[in-house]
PyMOL CGO cylinders between C-alpha atoms (Angstrom):
from pymol import cmd
from pymol.cgo import CYLINDER

trace = [
    CYLINDER, -2.93, 18.60, -15.29, -5.68, 21.21, -15.47, 0.3, 1, 1, 1, 1, 1, 1,
    CYLINDER, -5.68, 21.21, -15.47, -9.56, 21.51, -16.33, 0.3, 1, 1, 1, 1, 1, 1,
    CYLINDER, -9.56, 21.51, -16.33, -10.95, 23.77, -18.22, 0.3, 1, 1, 1, 1, 1, 1,
    CYLINDER, -10.95, 23.77, -18.22, -10.97, 26.32, -15.52, 0.3, 1, 1, 1, 1, 1, 1,
    CYLINDER, -10.97, 26.32, -15.52, -7.81, 26.47, -14.14, 0.3, 1, 1, 1, 1, 1, 1,
    CYLINDER, -7.81, 26.47, -14.14, -8.42, 23.43, -11.27, 0.3, 1, 1, 1, 1, 1, 1,
    CYLINDER, -8.42, 23.43, -11.27, -5.08, 21.23, -11.02, 0.3, 1, 1, 1, 1, 1, 1,
    CYLINDER, -5.08, 21.23, -11.02, -6.87, 17.65, -11.60, 0.3, 1, 1, 1, 1, 1, 1,
    CYLINDER, -6.87, 17.65, -11.60, -3.91, 15.08, -11.06, 0.3, 1, 1, 1, 1, 1, 1,
    CYLINDER, -3.91, 15.08, -11.06, 0.33, 15.75, -10.17, 0.3, 1, 1, 1, 1, 1, 1,
    CYLINDER, 0.33, 15.75, -10.17, 3.41, 13.88, -10.21, 0.3, 1, 1, 1, 1, 1, 1,
    CYLINDER, 3.41, 13.88, -10.21, 6.35, 13.82, -10.58, 0.3, 1, 1, 1, 1, 1, 1,
    CYLINDER, 6.35, 13.82, -10.58, 8.19, 12.02, -12.84, 0.3, 1, 1, 1, 1, 1, 1,
    CYLINDER, 8.19, 12.02, -12.84, 12.00, 10.98, -13.50, 0.3, 1, 1, 1, 1, 1, 1,
    CYLINDER, 12.00, 10.98, -13.50, 13.33, 11.77, -16.19, 0.3, 1, 1, 1, 1, 1, 1,
    CYLINDER, 13.33, 11.77, -16.19, 16.18, 9.19, -16.62, 0.3, 1, 1, 1, 1, 1, 1,
    CYLINDER, 16.18, 9.19, -16.62, 14.60, 6.23, -14.66, 0.3, 1, 1, 1, 1, 1, 1,
    CYLINDER, 14.60, 6.23, -14.66, 10.62, 6.78, -15.80, 0.3, 1, 1, 1, 1, 1, 1,
    CYLINDER, 10.62, 6.78, -15.80, 9.86, 6.38, -12.25, 0.3, 1, 1, 1, 1, 1, 1,
    CYLINDER, 9.86, 6.38, -12.25, 6.98, 7.75, -11.38, 0.3, 1, 1, 1, 1, 1, 1,
    CYLINDER, 6.98, 7.75, -11.38, 6.48, 10.20, -7.98, 0.3, 1, 1, 1, 1, 1, 1,
    CYLINDER, 6.48, 10.20, -7.98, 4.35, 12.32, -5.14, 0.3, 1, 1, 1, 1, 1, 1,
    CYLINDER, 4.35, 12.32, -5.14, 0.94, 11.21, -7.28, 0.3, 1, 1, 1, 1, 1, 1,
    CYLINDER, 0.94, 11.21, -7.28, -2.42, 12.41, -6.54, 0.3, 1, 1, 1, 1, 1, 1,
    CYLINDER, -2.42, 12.41, -6.54, -5.33, 13.63, -7.58, 0.3, 1, 1, 1, 1, 1, 1,
    CYLINDER, -5.33, 13.63, -7.58, -8.04, 16.00, -5.96, 0.3, 1, 1, 1, 1, 1, 1,
    CYLINDER, -8.04, 16.00, -5.96, -11.57, 16.69, -5.97, 0.3, 1, 1, 1, 1, 1, 1,
    CYLINDER, -11.57, 16.69, -5.97, -13.36, 20.09, -5.53, 0.3, 1, 1, 1, 1, 1, 1,
    CYLINDER, -13.36, 20.09, -5.53, -16.79, 19.64, -5.96, 0.3, 1, 1, 1, 1, 1, 1,
    CYLINDER, -16.79, 19.64, -5.96, -20.04, 21.61, -5.20, 0.3, 1, 1, 1, 1, 1, 1,
    CYLINDER, -20.04, 21.61, -5.20, -19.11, 25.19, -2.18, 0.3, 1, 1, 1, 1, 1, 1,
    CYLINDER, -19.11, 25.19, -2.18, -22.70, 24.25, -1.18, 0.3, 1, 1, 1, 1, 1, 1,
    CYLINDER, -22.70, 24.25, -1.18, -21.97, 20.67, -0.39, 0.3, 1, 1, 1, 1, 1, 1,
    CYLINDER, -21.97, 20.67, -0.39, -17.59, 20.40, 0.42, 0.3, 1, 1, 1, 1, 1, 1,
    CYLINDER, -17.59, 20.40, 0.42, -17.85, 23.21, 2.26, 0.3, 1, 1, 1, 1, 1, 1,
    CYLINDER, -17.85, 23.21, 2.26, -14.81, 25.82, 2.43, 0.3, 1, 1, 1, 1, 1, 1,
    CYLINDER, -14.81, 25.82, 2.43, -13.47, 29.16, 1.89, 0.3, 1, 1, 1, 1, 1, 1,
    CYLINDER, -13.47, 29.16, 1.89, -12.46, 29.39, -1.29, 0.3, 1, 1, 1, 1, 1, 1,
    CYLINDER, -12.46, 29.39, -1.29, -12.87, 26.83, -4.52, 0.3, 1, 1, 1, 1, 1, 1,
    CYLINDER, -12.87, 26.83, -4.52, -9.53, 27.13, -5.38, 0.3, 1, 1, 1, 1, 1, 1,
    CYLINDER, -9.53, 27.13, -5.38, -8.15, 25.13, -2.89, 0.3, 1, 1, 1, 1, 1, 1,
    CYLINDER, -8.15, 25.13, -2.89, -9.39, 21.10, -3.66, 0.3, 1, 1, 1, 1, 1, 1,
    CYLINDER, -9.39, 21.10, -3.66, -11.89, 19.31, -0.75, 0.3, 1, 1, 1, 1, 1, 1,
    CYLINDER, -11.89, 19.31, -0.75, -10.25, 15.86, -0.72, 0.3, 1, 1, 1, 1, 1, 1,
    CYLINDER, -10.25, 15.86, -0.72, -6.55, 14.95, -1.82, 0.3, 1, 1, 1, 1, 1, 1,
    CYLINDER, -6.55, 14.95, -1.82, -5.75, 11.72, -2.65, 0.3, 1, 1, 1, 1, 1, 1,
    CYLINDER, -5.75, 11.72, -2.65, -1.83, 10.26, -2.83, 0.3, 1, 1, 1, 1, 1, 1,
    CYLINDER, -1.83, 10.26, -2.83, -1.26, 7.23, -4.75, 0.3, 1, 1, 1, 1, 1, 1,
    CYLINDER, -1.26, 7.23, -4.75, 1.93, 4.85, -3.44, 0.3, 1, 1, 1, 1, 1, 1,
    CYLINDER, 1.93, 4.85, -3.44, 2.46, 2.51, -6.92, 0.3, 1, 1, 1, 1, 1, 1,
    CYLINDER, 2.46, 2.51, -6.92, -0.83, 3.08, -8.44, 0.3, 1, 1, 1, 1, 1, 1,
    CYLINDER, -0.83, 3.08, -8.44, -3.64, 2.44, -5.27, 0.3, 1, 1, 1, 1, 1, 1,
    CYLINDER, -3.64, 2.44, -5.27, -4.25, 4.83, -2.28, 0.3, 1, 1, 1, 1, 1, 1,
    CYLINDER, -4.25, 4.83, -2.28, -1.95, 5.72, 0.51, 0.3, 1, 1, 1, 1, 1, 1,
    CYLINDER, -1.95, 5.72, 0.51, -3.42, 8.54, 2.11, 0.3, 1, 1, 1, 1, 1, 1,
    CYLINDER, -3.42, 8.54, 2.11, -6.56, 11.05, 1.76, 0.3, 1, 1, 1, 1, 1, 1,
    CYLINDER, -6.56, 11.05, 1.76, -6.03, 14.50, 2.90, 0.3, 1, 1, 1, 1, 1, 1,
    CYLINDER, -6.03, 14.50, 2.90, -9.54, 16.18, 3.87, 0.3, 1, 1, 1, 1, 1, 1,
    CYLINDER, -9.54, 16.18, 3.87, -8.90, 19.86, 5.46, 0.3, 1, 1, 1, 1, 1, 1,
    CYLINDER, -8.90, 19.86, 5.46, -6.21, 19.55, 8.10, 0.3, 1, 1, 1, 1, 1, 1,
    CYLINDER, -6.21, 19.55, 8.10, -5.88, 15.68, 8.74, 0.3, 1, 1, 1, 1, 1, 1,
    CYLINDER, -5.88, 15.68, 8.74, -4.78, 12.77, 6.19, 0.3, 1, 1, 1, 1, 1, 1,
    CYLINDER, -4.78, 12.77, 6.19, -6.34, 9.76, 6.50, 0.3, 1, 1, 1, 1, 1, 1,
    CYLINDER, -6.34, 9.76, 6.50, -6.03, 6.18, 5.55, 0.3, 1, 1, 1, 1, 1, 1,
    CYLINDER, -6.03, 6.18, 5.55, -8.52, 4.53, 2.65, 0.3, 1, 1, 1, 1, 1, 1,
    CYLINDER, -8.52, 4.53, 2.65, -9.84, 2.31, 5.77, 0.3, 1, 1, 1, 1, 1, 1,
    CYLINDER, -9.84, 2.31, 5.77, -10.16, 5.56, 7.60, 0.3, 1, 1, 1, 1, 1, 1,
    CYLINDER, -10.16, 5.56, 7.60, -11.87, 7.57, 4.94, 0.3, 1, 1, 1, 1, 1, 1,
    CYLINDER, -11.87, 7.57, 4.94, -14.42, 4.88, 4.50, 0.3, 1, 1, 1, 1, 1, 1,
    CYLINDER, -14.42, 4.88, 4.50, -15.37, 4.73, 7.85, 0.3, 1, 1, 1, 1, 1, 1,
    CYLINDER, -15.37, 4.73, 7.85, -15.24, 8.56, 8.56, 0.3, 1, 1, 1, 1, 1, 1,
    CYLINDER, -15.24, 8.56, 8.56, -18.67, 10.38, 7.77, 0.3, 1, 1, 1, 1, 1, 1,
    CYLINDER, -18.67, 10.38, 7.77, -17.25, 11.46, 4.37, 0.3, 1, 1, 1, 1, 1, 1,
    CYLINDER, -17.25, 11.46, 4.37, -18.85, 8.42, 2.75, 0.3, 1, 1, 1, 1, 1, 1,
    CYLINDER, -18.85, 8.42, 2.75, -21.99, 10.59, 3.53, 0.3, 1, 1, 1, 1, 1, 1,
    CYLINDER, -21.99, 10.59, 3.53, -21.36, 13.47, 1.03, 0.3, 1, 1, 1, 1, 1, 1,
    CYLINDER, -21.36, 13.47, 1.03, -18.90, 11.34, -1.39, 0.3, 1, 1, 1, 1, 1, 1,
    CYLINDER, -18.90, 11.34, -1.39, -19.79, 7.73, -1.85, 0.3, 1, 1, 1, 1, 1, 1,
    CYLINDER, -19.79, 7.73, -1.85, -16.57, 5.96, -2.27, 0.3, 1, 1, 1, 1, 1, 1,
    CYLINDER, -16.57, 5.96, -2.27, -18.09, 3.57, -4.72, 0.3, 1, 1, 1, 1, 1, 1,
    CYLINDER, -18.09, 3.57, -4.72, -19.70, 5.81, -7.33, 0.3, 1, 1, 1, 1, 1, 1,
    CYLINDER, -19.70, 5.81, -7.33, -15.99, 7.94, -7.41, 0.3, 1, 1, 1, 1, 1, 1,
    CYLINDER, -15.99, 7.94, -7.41, -13.82, 4.87, -9.06, 0.3, 1, 1, 1, 1, 1, 1,
    CYLINDER, -13.82, 4.87, -9.06, -12.00, 7.83, -10.81, 0.3, 1, 1, 1, 1, 1, 1,
    CYLINDER, -12.00, 7.83, -10.81, -9.96, 8.10, -7.72, 0.3, 1, 1, 1, 1, 1, 1,
    CYLINDER, -9.96, 8.10, -7.72, -9.08, 4.45, -6.12, 0.3, 1, 1, 1, 1, 1, 1,
    CYLINDER, -9.08, 4.45, -6.12, -6.26, 3.98, -8.81, 0.3, 1, 1, 1, 1, 1, 1,
    CYLINDER, -6.26, 3.98, -8.81, -3.80, 6.92, -9.87, 0.3, 1, 1, 1, 1, 1, 1,
    CYLINDER, -3.80, 6.92, -9.87, -4.45, 5.49, -13.42, 0.3, 1, 1, 1, 1, 1, 1,
    CYLINDER, -4.45, 5.49, -13.42, -5.93, 7.37, -15.43, 0.3, 1, 1, 1, 1, 1, 1,
    CYLINDER, -5.93, 7.37, -15.43, -4.45, 10.58, -15.10, 0.3, 1, 1, 1, 1, 1, 1,
    CYLINDER, -4.45, 10.58, -15.10, -7.78, 12.45, -16.30, 0.3, 1, 1, 1, 1, 1, 1,
    CYLINDER, -7.78, 12.45, -16.30, -11.34, 10.91, -15.90, 0.3, 1, 1, 1, 1, 1, 1,
    CYLINDER, -11.34, 10.91, -15.90, -12.70, 8.72, -19.33, 0.3, 1, 1, 1, 1, 1, 1,
    CYLINDER, -12.70, 8.72, -19.33, -16.37, 10.20, -18.47, 0.3, 1, 1, 1, 1, 1, 1,
    CYLINDER, -16.37, 10.20, -18.47, -15.28, 14.01, -19.28, 0.3, 1, 1, 1, 1, 1, 1,
]
cmd.load_cgo(trace, "trace")
């Protein structure tokens, strides 16, 4: 699923025979002044989900478990409690847009 700017917001693979959904991900880009990276077209965070909860969080070139992420310096720029959309895979699209 993409936003109007062409940014990938969420992705998954759905088995059309079993209706099972796998490889569930959500992406966060953020302001380039805060979430520094060379190119905006790449997300700053990639949230990977197992079932409906967080499995791993990819930041730059490192995977974090949820507990590792919550204990990291990332919390200074990404207040987890204020970002409930990323806590679970569903809903796939933000409801506040």
